[in-house]
N, C-alpha and C positions, 0 to 999 in steps of 0.2 A: 511602948505598951502595945501598939498596933502590931509591930513586928513579932512580938511574943504571941500574941493571939493567933496570927497567921502561922507561925511556925507549929504551934501545938495543933491547929485545926489540921495542917498538912500531915503532921504524924498521924493522926488518928485516921485520916482517909487512907493512907496506905495499908493499914491493918485490915480494913474491910474488904480486902479482895477475896473472891470465891476460889476454891480450889476444887480440882477434879479428884474423884475418889474413883477406885476401881475395884470390882469384886469379881474374883475368877473361880469358876468351879463348874461341875456337871449340874445340869438342871434336874431338880428334884421334881417339881411340879410346873405346869403350866395351867392356869385357871382362866376361864372365858365366861364372862356374865354377859347377859342380853342388854346390860346398859352401856355397852361399847367399852368395857374395861377389860384388859388382858393383864394378868398379874403372872409374875414368874417368882419361884423360889429356888434358889441354888443350894445343892448339898453341902452340908458343913461349911457354909460361909453365908453370914448374914450381912456382911459388909459393914461400911463405916455408918455411924450415927450422923443423922441429919436432924437437927433440933428441932426444926418445923415438922417434920414427919412423925406420926403417931406409929405407924407400923415399922417394925424393925425386922420383920421376916420376909416381906415381899417387895418386889420392884414392880413398877407399872410402865406399860407402853402408854403413851399419853393419848387420850381422846381427841386432842386438839391437833396431832399430826395429821397429815393428809391420808387418805385412805391407801394409797399406794404405799407410803413409808410404814404405815402400820402393818399392811400386809406382808411388805418384805421383811420387817422384823419378826413377824409373827412366823413366817415360813422358815426363817433362818433359825429360829428358837426350836421348831418342831424337828428340823433336820438335825440338829445338834444332839436334842434328847433322843432320837431314835438311834443315832450313830454312837451315843455315848461320849461325846466330845464335850470338852470344857468350853465355856464362853466367857468372856470379859464383858461385864456390864459397866459403863461408865455413867456417872451421875455428878452433879455439883452438890457441895455441901451447903449451899445457901439457896433459899427460894427455889427450890426445885423438886417441889411436891405435887402429887396428883389426888385431889380430893375425891372421896367416895360420896358423891350426892351431898346431902347435909349431915351424913354421920360423922362420927369421930374418927373413923379410919382415914388416914392421909398417907399414901404411899410415896416412896422415893421414885421419881420419874427418870427412866432410862434415858440418856440422851446420845449414847453410842453403844454399839454392839460389835464385837470383834470375836471372831472364831480363833 
């Protein structure tokens, strides 16, 4: 009986892995708020659905990243927007959301940015 329980537990633990999602496209808009939020929207590509995130249109540069990392991501996004180049935004499908204060908007957190 113990072996059966352990086998079932192991089977379910392997299914809980997060996967990387990638969204590629030109940048439609970059929105900056005084509350230290930077949001990005791609043209014609809303990306994959992340169940815990309520916003399906925007991606966020996390306010928990270092100031240097945030500035580097922001400048890369601006350069790509001005040049009309596509970017690839990578994010996880599990527990990878950036909350907007106490409101109901929760954005997908960008974890990697590629030109």
